[in-house]
Each structure stands twice: as C-alpha cells, then as structure tokens.
C-alpha positions in Angstrom: 0.1 0.3 -0.2 3.0 2.1 0.6 4.2 1.9 -2.8 0.9 2.8 -4.2 0.8 5.7 -2.1 4.4 7.1 -2.8 3.2 6.5 -6.5 0.1 8.5 -6.7 1.8 11.3 -4.6 4.9 11.5 -6.6 2.6 11.5 -9.7 0.9 14.4 -8.3 3.6 16.1 -7.4 5.1 16.2 -10.9 1.1 16.9 -12.3 1.4 19.9 -10.1 5.0 20.9 -11.2 3.8 20.6 -15.0 1.0 23.1 -14.3 3.2 25.2 -12.8 5.4 25.3 -16.0 2.5 25.4 -18.2 1.1 28.4 -16.7 4.7 30.2 -16.6 5.1 29.6 -20.4 2.0 31.8 -21.1 4.5 34.7 -19.9 6.4 34.0 -22.8 5.7 35.2 -26.4 5.2 32.0 -28.7 6.3 29.5 -25.5 3.0 27.7 -25.7 3.3 27.2 -29.6 6.4 25.3 -29.1 6.6 21.4 -29.0 7.2 21.3 -25.1 4.3 24.0 -24.6 1.8 21.8 -27.0 2.5 19.0 -24.9 1.9 20.4 -21.7 -1.2 22.0 -23.3 -2.1 18.4 -24.0 -1.9 17.0 -20.5 -2.8 20.1 -18.5 -5.9 21.8 -20.9 -8.2 18.7 -20.0 -7.4 19.1 -16.2 -8.0 22.9 -16.5 -11.3 23.5 -18.8 -13.6 22.7 -15.7 -12.1 25.1 -13.6 -11.6 27.7 -16.4 -15.9 27.4 -17.0 -16.6 28.0 -13.4 -14.2 30.6 -12.1 -13.8 33.7 -14.2 -10.9 35.6 -14.9 -10.6 38.8 -12.8 -9.3 41.0 -15.4 -6.3 39.9 -17.2 -5.5 37.3 -14.1 -6.5 33.9 -14.6 -7.0 32.0 -11.1 -8.2 29.1 -12.1 -4.9 27.3 -12.3 -4.5 28.5 -8.4 -7.8 26.8 -7.6 -6.8 23.6 -9.8 -3.5 23.3 -8.2 -4.8 23.7 -5.0 -7.6 20.9 -5.8 -4.8 19.0 -6.5 -3.1 19.3 -3.4 -6.4 18.7 -1.4 -6.7 15.5 -3.6 -3.0 14.5 -2.4 -3.7 14.7 1.3 -7.2 13.0 1.0 -5.3 10.0 -0.2 -2.8 10.3 2.5 -5.5 10.3 4.9 -7.4 7.1 3.3 -4.1 5.4 3.7 -3.2 6.0 7.0 -6.4 5.1 8.1 -5.9 1.7 6.0 -2.8 1.1 6.5 
C-alpha cells in the first residue's frame, strides 16, 4: 500500500509542477506554440478546462490554475489520509 501511495503522491506532485510550468509559459511569447508547450497543453488543458468554466478571470489574471493546483494538493492530502486509515 505504501508503494501505491508513494506513486500516486509523486504523480500528483509532478503534475502540479507541469501545471506551474504551463502557466509560466504564458509569460513568454510563442512558448506555448513550441513542441514542449504543446505537449504540456495536451496534458494540462483537459484538467484546467472545468476550472475555467466555473472561475472567471479577474481582469487579465486567470486564477483557475491556482484553484486547480490547490484541488490537486487537497486530493493528495485526502489520499494520504485514506492510506493512513487503511494501513
């Protein structure tokens, strides 16, 4: 069970980092059109899309990725709690 939790936790952490890098790419012109930017878009946009539907941007600032990352962290803590209760 510990290995499964460790794997899930690591995947969530890496995905959170991918989201942060994807968000930072928007600060650089043309970065999202690069091969790396398109790869990140393919893995990040499906997760970010539902958050963008419910959370409108505040002027020029889109806070939905912050909420999406927080949701991942809460899921990670929830999974940790479940594994602690089981094992």
